[in-house]
N, C-alpha and C positions, 0 to 999 in steps of 0.2 A: 417866696423866700425873700425875705427885703433886702437891700445892700449889706446894710451892719454884719449881720449874722454872714454873707459870704462871703467878706472878707474877710470877719474874726475868726471863720475859720480854713481859709485857703490863705489870708495872711494880704493877697494883692491880685491884680487883674489878670494878669503872668503866671500865677499861682493857680487860676481855676480855672483860664483855657488849658493847660499844662495838666489839668486835671482830663476834661474834657475831651479831650486829644487821645491822652489813654485808653480814658471809659471806649469811644468810636472804636480805635485802633485794635481793643480786645475783641470786642463783640465781629467786628472785621474780621483777625485771624484765627477767633471762635468758625466761623460764619467758611471759613478758607476749609479750616482741617474737618469739618462737617462733611462738606462738598466729597473731599480725600477718600472718606470711608467708601464710598460707592466707586474709586475706580480698579479697572482692571490691569493684567499686568502689560499691559500695551504700553509702547513711548505717545502715544496719536494720542488714547483715550485720557492719560495722563496730565496731557499738554491741555488736552479740548477741556479738561474738570477746571487743572489747575487755571486757567490762561479764566476762563468762562465765570466762576467763583469770581476768579482775584476781582476784573473787573465789574460784573457785576454787586460788588461790596461796595461801590465809587457811587451804584446807581439806590444801593438800599438807604443808604448816608446820606443821600439830595446832595452831594457836595459839600454836606458841613466840615466833613475830615480836611480835606484839603482846605478851606477856607479858613478855621479852627489854627492847622499848620503854618496857613498866608501871616495871620493876625498878629502869630509869634514871631515870624520870619528873626525877627532885631533879635530877641531874646540869646542870649547865653545858656541860659538854661536851657530854653527850649531845643537848644541845637543839639545836646546831649542827651535829650529826652527823643530827638528826631533819628539821630546815629543808633543808639537802642532797639526804637521798636523797628527800624528799615532792617539793623541786622538779624530781629527775627522773624524776617518774610523772608530773606535770603536763606537763613539757616534752616526754613521751612521748605524751599527749593529744591535745597541743597540734599537734603536730607526724600526727601520725592522726588530728585529725578538721576542720585545714587544708584541707583537698578538698573535705570538705563543708561549711565556712560560708565566711560572706560577711563574717565577722565584721574586725574589724583585727586586726594580733597583738596588741595592748595588749584591747581586750576578749577575746577567745579565747582568751588568757591568766590575765585573772580568772573566766573560764567552769570552765576548767578546773580550778583550783585551788578551790570552788566541789564539782566532779564528783568529783576527788581524797579530799576529802570525803566528800561521801556516800558514796560504797567502800569509805571507812574505817572509815565511821559502820556501813553493811550490814553489810561485813563481820563485826564486834565483837558487831549480833545473831545473825548467824546462828551464829559463832561459842556467842555464850552458847545456844544451842537455842531462840530469838524465831523462828525461822524457818528455812526449807529453803537449803540452797547453789541450787539453783533457782528460789526464791524471791527471793533475793538479787539473783543475774546477773538474773532478769526485770526488775525492779525497778528496777536500775542501769542497763540497759538503756535504759530506758524514760525516763531519767532525764535520758541521755547525747540524748538523738534530742530529748524535751522544752525541753532545754535548747538546744540548736542550733534550733533550730526557733526560741525564747522571743526567744532571744539574737537572731536577725537581721532577727528582723520587726520588734526594735524599735530596731534600729540610730539 
C-alpha cells in the first residue's frame, strides 16, 4: 500500500498507528478470552491461565503492541484510546476473578487495575530480555493470587 492511499484512508500517521494498536489489542484480547474458556473453578488455575495468556500475548505480537504504543505516547488521542483498551482488560480481569473474590465490585476493580498494570510491566521486562516468558507468567500468576488473598483479608 502506498503512502498516499494510507494517509487518504487514515488522514494522519497517528490515525494509522492508532488503528494498528487497536487491531493488535483486539487480537490479544481475543486470545486471552479463548484461553480463559478452558479454566477450571480453582483460583490457582484461573490465575495461571490468565497470567500465562496475558504474558504470551506480548510474545505473539513480538513487542509490536508496545512499540506502537510508545510511538503514540505523546498523542492526546492515543491517551484516550489507551485508557479505553486498558479498561477492557480491567473489565475482563474483574469478570474472570469475581467468582474467586469476596471483594466489593469497586474494590475488585481497583485490584484489577493494579494487576493489569503489573502485567504490562512484566511484559515489558520480558520483552527487554530481563526475564523469560515463564518467569513473567509465574510472577504474574502469583501476584494475581496474592492480590485476591490480601485484598480479601483486608476488607
